[in-house]
N, C-alpha and C positions, 0 to 999 in steps of 0.2 A: 469670536465675533461678542464685542462688548455687549453687554444687556443695556439696552433702553428701556428708561423709564416715560411714560405718556403723561405728559404734565396739563397740556389745554388744547384746545381746538380754536381756532380763528376764522373769520369771516371777512373778505375784503369787499370794501364796497367800492365799486369802479369811478362812481362820480366824485366822492371825494378822494380816492386812496387811501384811505384807512383803513386797519384792522381792528374788528372786534370781536369779544369773546361770543361764541355759537351758540343758540338756543338749546343746539343737539349735541348731546354728551354722549362719548361713545366709549368712555372709561380706559378701553385700552386699543392698539392698535389691531390686534385681532377681528375686536367687534367692529372697528373703521371699516377693514378690509372686508366684513362680511356684510356692511349696510349696503344699502340702495336707497341712494337720495337724489330724489329726482321729486321736481315741482314743490319743493320746500321753500319758504318764504320768510323774511324777517324783514324786521325794521330798522334801516341806518340810523343810529344815534344821533347822527350831524343834522342830517336833510329830511327825516323822515320816509326817503323813498325805498320802496321794496327792494331788496336785495336777494339774490338766489343764495339757496340753502346747499349748494352743491358740490361734490368733490372737487368739482374742477377750480373752486373759488376759496378752498379752504387751505389753512396751512395747518400744521401740527407742532407743535413745540415737545422737545424730548429732552430729558437729561440722560448724558451716558454715565457708565460705571464710575468716571473721574469727576463727574459733577458738571461736564459743562454740557449747556443749554444750545441745541439745534433745531432748525427747521425741516420740516420738507412739506412743500408747495405742490398745490395740484395746477395743472398745466394751463390752466385760464387766469392767471396771477398776476399778472405781470404788469 
């Protein structure tokens, strides 16, 4: 398996369809896997709406050993 390096976590505002940096920092994929993210909120930088900071609407940017960037998205980020 190729080693993956965590780069950043982002939140999706469903109202505006944009991704923005999460205020919750996980640091590693293992920290994310162990985290409980319920009832956390942040503000959309476009419209000011309150947006949940839950794993369902987060995506994680990783870089593999070859330098390629890819994302893993939560189940509710359509």
